[in-house]
N, C-alpha and C positions, 0 to 999 in steps of 0.2 A: 504494500500500500504506500503510495507516494505522499508527500507532505500535504498537498492540497486535498487529497482524499481523506487524510486523517483529520484535517480541519473541518471537513463536512460532517464528521461524526462525533464531534465533541459536544458535551452537554452545555446548556446555558451557564451553569455554574463554572465549568472549566473555562468557557469563553471569557467570563467576567474576571477570572484570575490571571489571564494573559497579561504579562508585563508588570504585574504588581510589584515584583521585586526590583524593577528597574526605574520606577518613577517616584517622585515626591512632589507634592503640591505646595505652592506658596501662596498665601492669602494675606492681604493687608488687614490688620486688626487694630482695634483701639486698645491702648495700654495706659497704665497710670502715667507714664512719661510722655504720652502722645501716641503717634502712629508707630506701629511695629509690624513685623512680617512673621507670621506663623508658618512653620513647616509641618506638613502632614504626610504621613505614610499613605500609600495608595488606598489602604483600608479605612482611612479617615482618622487614624490615631494621631493626635498632635504630638510631635517629637521635639519641637524647639520653637522659641520666639526670639527673633533677632531684631535689632534696632534699625536695620537698613536692608533694603531690597537687594542690593548688590552683594552684601554679605550673605544674605540668605541663599541666593543663587550659587555663590561660590562655595558655601558650606555643603550644599546638596551635591554639587559636582565633585567636591573633594571626597565625598563618600561614594563615588562612582554611580551616582543616580542622575537621572535626567529631570531637571526642574521643569514644572509646568505651572504657569501663573493662573490663579483662579480669580475671576473678577466678580 
């Protein structure tokens, strides 16, 4: 069975898990000090809050993840 054929037979749950270990989401949030940027694992777990968007993106990349901005 080739790769495309395998993809046609995965369950919806398996499909939802594709790429989870490769991405982190960055979202602007309100913090006591003003605006901050929260980093979330693909499953929605908040893993960090950083003071600057560029620092958040750099931190995610430093951990070999692909940052995705959430608006």
